[in-house]
Structure formats: structure tokens, C-alpha cells
VMD Tcl script that draws the C-alpha trace (Angstrom):
set ca {
  {19.63 53.73 -57.08}
  {20.02 51.19 -54.30}
  {17.25 52.73 -52.21}
  {14.84 52.82 -55.15}
  {15.51 49.14 -55.78}
  {15.06 48.34 -52.09}
  {11.79 50.22 -51.80}
  {10.39 48.72 -54.98}
  {11.16 45.26 -53.59}
  {9.48 46.16 -50.29}
  {6.19 47.19 -51.96}
  {5.34 43.57 -52.66}
  {5.90 42.45 -49.07}
  {2.75 42.02 -47.03}
  {3.09 43.44 -43.53}
  {0.66 42.98 -40.66}
  {-0.39 45.92 -38.48}
  {1.29 44.21 -35.54}
  {4.67 44.46 -37.26}
  {4.16 48.18 -37.84}
  {3.15 48.64 -34.21}
  {6.23 46.88 -32.87}
  {8.45 48.78 -35.29}
  {7.07 52.11 -34.10}
  {7.33 51.05 -30.46}
  {10.95 50.01 -31.01}
  {11.78 53.40 -32.50}
  {9.96 55.19 -29.69}
  {11.65 53.16 -26.97}
  {15.08 53.73 -28.54}
  {14.49 57.47 -28.52}
  {12.97 57.55 -25.03}
  {15.61 55.42 -23.31}
  {18.50 57.18 -25.03}
  {17.22 60.58 -23.96}
  {16.50 59.39 -20.42}
  {20.06 58.13 -20.22}
  {21.38 61.40 -21.60}
  {19.35 63.39 -19.07}
  {20.57 61.20 -16.21}
  {24.17 61.47 -17.38}
  {23.90 65.23 -17.74}
  {22.45 65.57 -14.24}
  {25.09 63.36 -12.61}
  {27.98 65.00 -14.43}
  {26.51 68.46 -13.77}
  {26.64 67.73 -10.04}
  {30.24 66.62 -10.50}
  {31.15 69.81 -12.36}
  {29.55 71.90 -9.61}
  {31.54 70.03 -6.97}
  {34.69 70.36 -9.08}
  {34.11 74.11 -9.27}
  {34.23 74.25 -5.50}
  {37.13 71.85 -4.95}
  {39.40 72.64 -7.93}
  {38.25 75.58 -10.06}
  {41.14 75.17 -12.51}
  {39.89 71.74 -13.63}
  {36.36 72.75 -14.67}
  {37.06 72.44 -18.40}
  {38.19 68.86 -17.86}
  {34.93 68.14 -16.01}
  {32.75 69.38 -18.88}
  {33.71 66.41 -21.08}
  {31.14 64.01 -19.46}
  {28.40 66.60 -19.98}
  {29.20 66.76 -23.68}
  {29.35 62.95 -23.92}
  {25.93 62.67 -22.28}
  {24.52 65.09 -24.86}
  {26.07 63.03 -27.64}
  {24.25 60.00 -26.24}
  {20.90 61.75 -26.79}
  {21.85 62.68 -30.34}
  {22.93 59.09 -31.00}
  {19.52 57.87 -29.79}
  {17.84 60.23 -32.22}
  {20.02 58.94 -35.06}
  {19.24 55.32 -34.19}
  {15.49 55.85 -33.82}
  {14.85 58.06 -36.85}
  {15.60 55.67 -39.76}
  {13.31 53.08 -38.17}
  {10.32 55.41 -38.12}
}
mol new
graphics top color blue
foreach p $ca { graphics top sphere $p radius 0.5 }
foreach p [lrange $ca 0 end-1] q [lrange $ca 1 end] { graphics top cylinder $p $q radius 0.2 }
display resetview
């Protein structure tokens, strides 16, 4: 019910094309920068896991946590960018 009321109130609002452009660019930049950060974090932590596999093979499962957290960062960027678009 709340969303129907919100959208019916938004139909009467005039919006310029510039506002739509900046809204789409904000959603795109949120998605792009979040996934770039996730890719960088995955690469850096992947190098650390590879080095950990050489130095201390018993601690590899502890080193996988940053890889998972970097993947969660990309998912969070998708969640933040999607409702905007």
C-alpha cells in the first residue's frame, strides 16, 4: 500500500531529463565502483591466499575470509545501485 501511495504521489512531480540522467549515472557509478573495488580486493586477497598456501598451508581457510568479503562488496554495490535504476 505504501509503495502505491508513493508512486501515485510521484506521478504529479515534473522531472527534467537532466535529473534522470544524473540518477542513472549515479546508479551506474555505484555499480561500477563497487565492482571495481570487489575485483581489486579479490585480486589482492587472492595473492595473499596463494602466499599463505606456500608459507602456512594449514591456515588457508582463515585466508579465504577476505576473498568472501570482497565478493560481498560487489553484491552490496548491486543492491545499492538497483533500486535507484
